[in-house]
Structure formats: structure tokens, C-alpha cells
TIRO-2110 file (N, C-alpha, C; in Angstrom, 1 decimal):
// TIRO-2110
-3.9, 6.8, 28.5, N, 1, A
-4.1, 5.7, 27.6, CA, 1, A
-3.2, 5.7, 26.4, C, 1, A
-2.4, 4.6, 26.2, N, 2, A
-1.4, 4.6, 25.1, CA, 2, A
-2.1, 4.7, 23.7, C, 2, A
-3.3, 4.2, 23.5, N, 3, A
-3.9, 4.3, 22.2, CA, 3, A
-4.0, 5.7, 21.7, C, 3, A
-4.5, 6.6, 22.5, N, 4, A
-4.7, 8.0, 22.1, CA, 4, A
-3.3, 8.6, 21.6, C, 4, A
-2.2, 8.3, 22.2, N, 5, A
-0.9, 8.8, 21.8, CA, 5, A
-0.5, 8.2, 20.5, C, 5, A
-0.7, 6.9, 20.3, N, 6, A
-0.3, 6.1, 19.2, CA, 6, A
-1.2, 6.1, 18.0, C, 6, A
-2.3, 6.7, 18.1, N, 7, A
-3.3, 6.6, 17.0, CA, 7, A
-2.9, 7.1, 15.7, C, 7, A
-2.9, 6.3, 14.7, N, 8, A
-2.5, 6.7, 13.3, CA, 8, A
-3.3, 7.9, 12.8, C, 8, A
-2.8, 8.7, 11.9, N, 9, A
-3.5, 9.8, 11.4, CA, 9, A
-4.7, 9.4, 10.6, C, 9, A
-4.7, 8.3, 9.9, N, 10, A
-5.9, 7.8, 9.2, CA, 10, A
-7.1, 7.7, 10.1, C, 10, A
-6.8, 7.3, 11.4, N, 11, A
-7.9, 7.1, 12.3, CA, 11, A
-8.3, 8.4, 12.9, C, 11, A
-7.4, 9.4, 13.0, N, 12, A
-7.8, 10.7, 13.5, CA, 12, A
-8.8, 11.4, 12.6, C, 12, A
-8.7, 11.0, 11.3, N, 13, A
-9.6, 11.6, 10.3, CA, 13, A
-10.9, 10.7, 10.1, C, 13, A
-11.0, 9.7, 11.0, N, 14, A
-12.2, 8.8, 10.8, CA, 14, A
-13.2, 9.0, 11.8, C, 14, A
-14.4, 8.4, 11.7, N, 15, A
-15.5, 8.6, 12.7, CA, 15, A
-15.0, 8.1, 14.1, C, 15, A
-15.7, 8.7, 15.0, N, 16, A
-15.4, 8.5, 16.5, CA, 16, A
-15.5, 7.0, 16.8, C, 16, A
-16.5, 6.3, 16.2, N, 17, A
-16.6, 4.9, 16.5, CA, 17, A
-15.4, 4.1, 16.1, C, 17, A
-14.8, 4.4, 14.9, N, 18, A
-13.6, 3.7, 14.5, CA, 18, A
-12.5, 4.0, 15.4, C, 18, A
-12.3, 5.2, 15.9, N, 19, A
-11.3, 5.5, 16.9, CA, 19, A
-11.5, 4.7, 18.2, C, 19, A
-12.8, 4.6, 18.6, N, 20, A
-13.0, 3.9, 19.8, CA, 20, A
-12.7, 2.3, 19.7, C, 20, A
-13.1, 1.8, 18.6, N, 21, A
-12.8, 0.4, 18.3, CA, 21, A
-11.3, 0.1, 18.3, C, 21, A
-10.5, 1.0, 17.6, N, 22, A
-9.1, 0.8, 17.5, CA, 22, A
-8.5, 1.0, 18.9, C, 22, A
-8.8, 2.0, 19.6, N, 23, A
-8.3, 2.3, 20.9, CA, 23, A
-8.5, 1.2, 21.9, C, 23, A
-9.8, 0.7, 22.0, N, 24, A
-10.1, -0.4, 22.9, CA, 24, A
-9.3, -1.6, 22.6, C, 24, A
-9.2, -2.0, 21.4, N, 25, A
-8.4, -3.2, 21.0, CA, 25, A
-7.0, -2.9, 21.3, C, 25, A
-6.5, -1.7, 21.0, N, 26, A
-5.0, -1.5, 21.2, CA, 26, A
-4.6, -1.5, 22.7, C, 26, A
-5.5, -0.9, 23.5, N, 27, A
-5.2, -0.9, 24.9, CA, 27, A
-5.2, -2.3, 25.5, C, 27, A
-6.2, -3.1, 25.1, N, 28, A
-6.3, -4.5, 25.5, CA, 28, A
-5.1, -5.3, 25.0, C, 28, A
-4.6, -5.0, 23.8, N, 29, A
-3.4, -5.8, 23.3, CA, 29, A
-2.2, -5.3, 24.0, C, 29, A
-2.1, -4.1, 24.4, N, 30, A
-0.9, -3.6, 25.1, CA, 30, A
-0.8, -4.3, 26.5, C, 30, A
-2.0, -4.4, 27.1, N, 31, A
-2.0, -5.1, 28.5, CA, 31, A
-1.6, -6.6, 28.3, C, 31, A
-2.0, -7.2, 27.2, N, 32, A
-1.7, -8.6, 26.9, CA, 32, A
-0.3, -8.9, 26.4, C, 32, A
0.1, -8.1, 25.4, N, 33, A
1.3, -8.4, 24.7, CA, 33, A
2.5, -7.4, 24.9, C, 33, A
2.1, -6.2, 25.5, N, 34, A
3.0, -5.1, 25.6, CA, 34, A
2.9, -4.2, 24.4, C, 34, A
3.5, -3.0, 24.6, N, 35, A
3.5, -2.0, 23.5, CA, 35, A
4.3, -2.5, 22.3, C, 35, A
3.9, -2.1, 21.1, N, 36, A
4.7, -2.5, 20.0, CA, 36, A
3.8, -2.9, 18.8, C, 36, A
4.5, -3.5, 17.8, N, 37, A
3.9, -3.9, 16.5, CA, 37, A
2.7, -4.8, 16.7, C, 37, A
2.9, -5.8, 17.6, N, 38, A
1.8, -6.7, 17.8, CA, 38, A
0.5, -6.1, 18.3, C, 38, A
0.6, -5.1, 19.2, N, 39, A
-0.6, -4.4, 19.7, CA, 39, A
-1.2, -3.6, 18.5, C, 39, A
-0.4, -3.0, 17.7, N, 40, A
-1.0, -2.3, 16.5, CA, 40, A
-1.7, -3.2, 15.5, C, 40, A
-1.1, -4.4, 15.2, N, 41, A
-1.7, -5.3, 14.3, CA, 41, A
-3.0, -5.8, 14.9, C, 41, A
-3.0, -6.1, 16.2, N, 42, A
-4.2, -6.6, 16.8, CA, 42, A
-5.3, -5.5, 16.7, C, 42, A
-5.0, -4.3, 17.0, N, 43, A
-6.0, -3.2, 16.9, CA, 43, A
-6.5, -3.0, 15.5, C, 43, A
-5.6, -3.1, 14.5, N, 44, A
-6.1, -2.9, 13.1, CA, 44, A
-6.9, -4.1, 12.7, C, 44, A
-6.6, -5.3, 13.2, N, 45, A
-7.4, -6.5, 12.9, CA, 45, A
-8.9, -6.3, 13.4, C, 45, A
-9.0, -5.8, 14.6, N, 46, A
-10.3, -5.5, 15.2, CA, 46, A
-11.1, -4.5, 14.4, C, 46, A
-10.3, -3.4, 14.0, N, 47, A
-10.9, -2.3, 13.3, CA, 47, A
-11.4, -2.8, 11.9, C, 47, A
-10.7, -3.7, 11.2, N, 48, A
-11.0, -4.1, 9.9, CA, 48, A
-12.3, -5.0, 9.9, C, 48, A
-12.7, -5.5, 11.0, N, 49, A
-13.9, -6.3, 11.1, CA, 49, A
-15.2, -5.4, 10.9, C, 49, A
-15.0, -4.1, 11.2, N, 50, A
-16.2, -3.2, 11.2, CA, 50, A
-16.0, -2.1, 10.2, C, 50, A
-14.8, -1.8, 9.8, N, 51, A
-14.5, -0.6, 9.0, CA, 51, A
-13.6, -1.0, 7.8, C, 51, A
-13.6, -0.2, 6.8, N, 52, A
-12.7, -0.3, 5.7, CA, 52, A
-12.1, 1.0, 5.4, C, 52, A
-10.9, 1.0, 4.8, N, 53, A
-10.2, 2.2, 4.5, CA, 53, A
-10.6, 2.7, 3.2, C, 53, A
-11.1, 3.9, 3.1, N, 54, A
-11.5, 4.6, 1.9, CA, 54, A
-10.7, 5.9, 1.8, C, 54, A
-9.7, 5.9, 0.9, N, 55, A
-8.9, 7.1, 0.8, CA, 55, A
-8.0, 7.3, 2.0, C, 55, A
-8.1, 8.4, 2.7, N, 56, A
-7.2, 8.7, 3.8, CA, 56, A
-7.9, 8.5, 5.2, C, 56, A
-9.0, 7.8, 5.2, N, 57, A
-9.7, 7.5, 6.5, CA, 57, A
-10.5, 6.2, 6.4, C, 57, A
-11.1, 5.9, 7.5, N, 58, A
-11.8, 4.6, 7.7, CA, 58, A
-13.3, 4.9, 7.7, C, 58, A
-14.1, 4.1, 7.0, N, 59, A
-15.6, 4.2, 6.9, CA, 59, A
-16.2, 2.9, 7.3, C, 59, A
-17.4, 2.9, 7.9, N, 60, A
-18.0, 1.6, 8.3, CA, 60, A
-18.3, 0.7, 7.1, C, 60, A
-18.2, -0.6, 7.3, N, 61, A
-18.5, -1.5, 6.2, CA, 61, A
-20.0, -1.8, 6.3, C, 61, A
-20.5, -2.4, 5.2, N, 62, A
-22.0, -2.7, 5.2, CA, 62, A
-22.3, -3.8, 6.1, C, 62, A
-21.3, -4.8, 6.3, N, 63, A
-21.5, -5.9, 7.2, CA, 63, A
-20.3, -6.1, 8.0, C, 63, A
-20.4, -6.7, 9.2, N, 64, A
-19.2, -7.0, 10.0, CA, 64, A
-18.6, -8.3, 9.5, C, 64, A
-17.3, -8.4, 9.8, N, 65, A
-16.6, -9.6, 9.4, CA, 65, A
-15.2, -9.3, 9.0, C, 65, A
-14.3, -10.3, 8.8, N, 66, A
-13.0, -10.1, 8.5, CA, 66, A
-12.9, -9.5, 7.0, C, 66, A
-11.8, -8.6, 6.8, N, 67, A
-11.7, -8.0, 5.5, CA, 67, A
-10.8, -8.7, 4.6, C, 67, A
-10.0, -9.7, 5.0, N, 68, A
-9.1, -10.4, 4.1, CA, 68, A
-8.7, -11.7, 4.8, C, 68, A
-8.1, -12.6, 4.0, N, 69, A
-7.8, -13.9, 4.6, CA, 69, A
-6.9, -13.8, 5.9, C, 69, A
-6.0, -12.8, 6.0, N, 70, A
-5.2, -12.7, 7.2, CA, 70, A
-6.1, -12.4, 8.4, C, 70, A
-7.0, -11.5, 8.3, N, 71, A
-7.9, -11.1, 9.4, CA, 71, A
-8.7, -12.2, 9.8, C, 71, A
-9.0, -13.2, 9.0, N, 72, A
-9.9, -14.3, 9.4, CA, 72, A
-9.2, -15.5, 10.0, C, 72, A
-7.8, -15.5, 9.9, N, 73, A
-7.0, -16.6, 10.5, CA, 73, A
-7.1, -16.6, 12.0, C, 73, A
-7.2, -17.8, 12.5, N, 74, A
-7.3, -18.0, 14.0, CA, 74, A
-6.1, -18.7, 14.6, C, 74, A
-5.2, -19.2, 13.8, N, 75, A
-4.1, -20.0, 14.3, CA, 75, A
-3.0, -19.2, 15.1, C, 75, A
-2.3, -19.7, 16.0, N, 76, A
-1.3, -19.0, 16.7, CA, 76, A
-0.2, -18.5, 15.8, C, 76, A
0.1, -19.2, 14.7, N, 77, A
1.2, -18.7, 13.8, CA, 77, A
0.7, -17.4, 13.1, C, 77, A
-0.5, -17.2, 12.9, N, 78, A
-1.1, -16.0, 12.3, CA, 78, A
-0.8, -14.8, 13.2, C, 78, A
-0.8, -15.0, 14.5, N, 79, A
-0.5, -13.8, 15.3, CA, 79, A
0.9, -13.5, 15.4, C, 79, A
1.8, -14.5, 15.2, N, 80, A
3.3, -14.2, 15.3, CA, 80, A
3.9, -14.0, 14.0, C, 80, A
3.4, -14.5, 12.9, N, 81, A
3.9, -14.3, 11.6, CA, 81, A
2.9, -13.6, 10.7, C, 81, A
3.0, -12.3, 10.6, N, 82, A
2.0, -11.5, 9.8, CA, 82, A
2.0, -12.0, 8.3, C, 82, A
0.9, -12.1, 7.7, N, 83, A
0.8, -12.5, 6.3, CA, 83, A
0.4, -11.2, 5.5, C, 83, A
0.3, -11.4, 4.2, N, 84, A
-0.2, -10.3, 3.3, CA, 84, A
-1.6, -9.9, 3.7, C, 84, A
-1.9, -8.6, 3.8, N, 85, A
-3.2, -8.1, 4.0, CA, 85, A
-3.6, -7.2, 2.8, C, 85, A
-4.9, -6.8, 2.9, N, 86, A
-5.4, -6.0, 1.8, CA, 86, A
-5.3, -4.5, 2.3, C, 86, A
-4.6, -4.2, 3.3, N, 87, A
-4.3, -2.9, 3.7, CA, 87, A
-5.5, -2.0, 4.1, C, 87, A
-6.6, -2.7, 4.6, N, 88, A
-7.7, -1.9, 5.0, CA, 88, A
-8.9, -2.0, 4.0, C, 88, A
-8.6, -2.5, 2.8, N, 89, A
-9.6, -2.7, 1.8, CA, 89, A
-10.3, -4.0, 2.1, C, 89, A
-11.7, -3.9, 2.1, N, 90, A
-12.5, -5.1, 2.3, CA, 90, A
-12.4, -6.1, 1.2, C, 90, A
-11.4, -6.9, 1.1, N, 91, A
-11.2, -7.9, 0.1, CA, 91, A
-12.3, -8.9, -0.1, C, 91, A
-13.1, -9.1, 1.0, N, 92, A
-14.2, -10.0, 1.0, CA, 92, A
-15.5, -9.4, 0.4, C, 92, A
-15.4, -8.2, 0.1, N, 93, A
-16.7, -7.5, -0.5, CA, 93, A
-16.8, -8.1, -1.9, C, 93, A
-18.0, -7.9, -2.4, N, 94, A
-18.3, -8.3, -3.8, CA, 94, A
-17.6, -7.4, -4.8, C, 94, A
-17.4, -8.0, -6.0, N, 95, A
-16.7, -7.2, -7.0, CA, 95, A
-17.5, -5.9, -7.3, C, 95, A
-18.8, -5.9, -7.3, N, 96, A
-19.6, -4.7, -7.5, CA, 96, A
-19.4, -3.7, -6.4, C, 96, A
-19.2, -4.1, -5.2, N, 97, A
-18.9, -3.2, -4.1, CA, 97, A
-17.6, -2.6, -4.2, C, 97, A
-16.6, -3.4, -4.6, N, 98, A
-15.3, -2.9, -4.8, CA, 98, A
-15.2, -1.9, -6.0, C, 98, A
-16.0, -2.2, -7.0, N, 99, A
-16.1, -1.4, -8.2, CA, 99, A
-16.6, 0.0, -7.8, C, 99, A
-17.6, 0.1, -6.9, N, 100, A
-18.2, 1.3, -6.5, CA, 100, A
-17.2, 2.1, -5.6, C, 100, A
-16.4, 1.4, -4.8, N, 101, A
-15.4, 2.1, -4.0, CA, 101, A
-14.4, 2.6, -4.9, C, 101, A
-13.9, 1.9, -5.9, N, 102, A
-12.9, 2.3, -6.9, CA, 102, A
-13.5, 3.5, -7.7, C, 102, A
-14.8, 3.5, -8.1, N, 103, A
-15.4, 4.7, -8.7, CA, 103, A
-15.3, 5.9, -7.8, C, 103, A
-15.7, 5.7, -6.6, N, 104, A
-15.7, 6.8, -5.6, CA, 104, A
-14.3, 7.5, -5.4, C, 104, A
-13.2, 6.6, -5.6, N, 105, A
-11.9, 7.1, -5.5, CA, 105, A
-11.3, 7.5, -6.8, C, 105, A
-12.0, 7.4, -7.9, N, 106, A
-11.6, 7.8, -9.2, CA, 106, A
-10.5, 6.9, -9.8, C, 106, A
-10.5, 5.6, -9.5, N, 107, A
-9.5, 4.6, -10.0, CA, 107, A
-9.7, 4.5, -11.5, C, 107, A
-8.7, 4.7, -12.3, N, 108, A
-8.8, 4.5, -13.8, CA, 108, A
-8.7, 3.1, -14.2, C, 108, A
-9.5, 2.7, -15.2, N, 109, A
-9.6, 1.4, -15.8, CA, 109, A
-10.3, 0.4, -14.9, C, 109, A
-11.0, 0.8, -13.9, N, 110, A
-11.7, -0.1, -13.0, CA, 110, A
-12.7, -1.1, -13.6, C, 110, A
-13.3, -0.7, -14.8, N, 111, A
-14.3, -1.5, -15.4, CA, 111, A
-13.7, -2.8, -16.0, C, 111, A
-12.4, -2.8, -16.3, N, 112, A
-11.7, -4.0, -16.9, CA, 112, A
-11.0, -4.8, -15.8, C, 112, A
-11.1, -4.4, -14.6, N, 113, A
-10.3, -5.0, -13.5, CA, 113, A
-11.0, -6.2, -12.9, C, 113, A
-10.3, -7.2, -12.5, N, 114, A
-10.8, -8.4, -11.8, CA, 114, A
-10.9, -8.0, -10.3, C, 114, A
-11.6, -8.8, -9.5, N, 115, A
-11.7, -8.4, -8.1, CA, 115, A
-10.4, -8.2, -7.4, C, 115, A
-9.4, -9.1, -7.7, N, 116, A
-8.1, -8.9, -7.1, CA, 116, A
-7.4, -7.6, -7.5, C, 116, A
-7.6, -7.3, -8.8, N, 117, A
-7.0, -6.1, -9.3, CA, 117, A
-7.6, -4.8, -8.7, C, 117, A
-9.0, -4.9, -8.5, N, 118, A
-9.7, -3.8, -7.8, CA, 118, A
-9.2, -3.6, -6.4, C, 118, A
-9.0, -4.7, -5.7, N, 119, A
-8.5, -4.6, -4.3, CA, 119, A
-7.1, -4.0, -4.3, C, 119, A
-6.2, -4.4, -5.2, N, 120, A
-4.9, -3.8, -5.3, CA, 120, A
-4.9, -2.3, -5.7, C, 120, A
-5.8, -2.0, -6.6, N, 121, A
-5.9, -0.6, -7.1, CA, 121, A
-6.4, 0.4, -6.0, C, 121, A
-7.4, -0.1, -5.2, N, 122, A
-8.0, 0.6, -4.2, CA, 122, A
-7.0, 0.8, -3.1, C, 122, A
-6.2, -0.2, -2.8, N, 123, A
-5.2, -0.1, -1.8, CA, 123, A
-4.1, 0.9, -2.1, C, 123, A
-3.7, 0.9, -3.5, N, 124, A
-2.8, 1.9, -3.9, CA, 124, A
-3.3, 3.3, -3.8, C, 124, A
-4.5, 3.5, -4.2, N, 125, A
-5.1, 4.8, -4.1, CA, 125, A
-5.2, 5.3, -2.7, C, 125, A
-5.6, 4.4, -1.8, N, 126, A
-5.7, 4.7, -0.4, CA, 126, A
-4.3, 5.2, 0.1, C, 126, A
-3.3, 4.4, -0.3, N, 127, A
-1.9, 4.8, 0.1, CA, 127, A
-1.5, 6.2, -0.3, C, 127, A
-1.9, 6.5, -1.6, N, 128, A
-1.6, 7.8, -2.2, CA, 128, A
-2.3, 9.0, -1.4, C, 128, A
-3.6, 8.7, -1.1, N, 129, A
-4.4, 9.7, -0.4, CA, 129, A
-3.9, 9.9, 1.0, C, 129, A
-3.5, 8.8, 1.6, N, 130, A
-3.0, 8.9, 3.0, CA, 130, A
-1.7, 9.7, 3.0, C, 130, A
-0.8, 9.5, 2.0, N, 131, A
0.5, 10.2, 1.9, CA, 131, A
0.2, 11.6, 1.7, C, 131, A
-0.7, 12.0, 0.8, N, 132, A
-1.0, 13.4, 0.6, CA, 132, A
-1.5, 14.1, 1.8, C, 132, A
-2.4, 13.3, 2.6, N, 133, A
-3.0, 13.9, 3.8, CA, 133, A
-2.0, 14.2, 4.8, C, 133, A
-1.0, 13.3, 4.9, N, 134, A
0.1, 13.5, 5.9, CA, 134, A
1.0, 14.7, 5.5, C, 134, A
1.2, 15.0, 4.2, N, 135, A
2.0, 16.0, 3.8, CA, 135, A
1.4, 17.4, 4.0, C, 135, A
0.1, 17.4, 4.2, N, 136, A
-0.6, 18.8, 4.4, CA, 136, A
-0.2, 19.4, 5.7, C, 136, A
END
């Protein structure tokens, strides 16, 4: 299975169910589109409907659904021209949920941030933690 070989390190540190969702979507996308970036984008889109990135791994979301405007797009152009994403942060979560995630990650200044700023700050902290985990 190509998915097991191509699985990103953030998923290897995640629950088995997250790995299964990504792998199934990835393998299906490889059959449909061939190996490459499109298969990875499709697999991450499927993953983001059930999981959100917290630090250097993925955790289940409270509810299922798209995590950002890109993941909720259904038009053909969305599949061929990727748009800005929230990088695994559930941008559709409430501000209070985002605040709690930021608190859990130790984001400084979170109490003064807007919802959009919280999404960006969480995404930055996730990137930092992922980079540190890869360096180990």
C-alpha cells in the first residue's frame, strides 16, 4: 500500500484511526488520480473532516465536518487549484474552542486574539512543534 510508505510523521504520531482515515483516502486517491500532490491533498482533506492538528500530531474533533473554507469547497477548480488552508487547525470551531486549543499549546497573548488570529497562532505553534519533533 502506498499510503503506509508516504505517511507523514505527524500521522505516525497520531491515533490509529487518523492513520486509517488518511491511508484509505490516500490509496483511493492514488487509484483515481495517480501518486503525487493531489493524492496527498485529497487524503488530508478527508482527515481534516474528522481530526485537527494539535501540536505535532492529529486529534479527533468534537464534531465531523470541514475544517476550513478550502475543505468545504466542492467545485472542480478547488481540486485543481489549492487555496489557502488552516493547516489542520479547525478554523470552523468556536472562538472558545480555539482559545482552549491555544491554551493547551501555550500560545502567548491568546486572550486578546480574534478568532482568525487564534487560528494563525495555533497553526504557527503546530508548525514549530512538528519541526521540533522531526529534529529528534
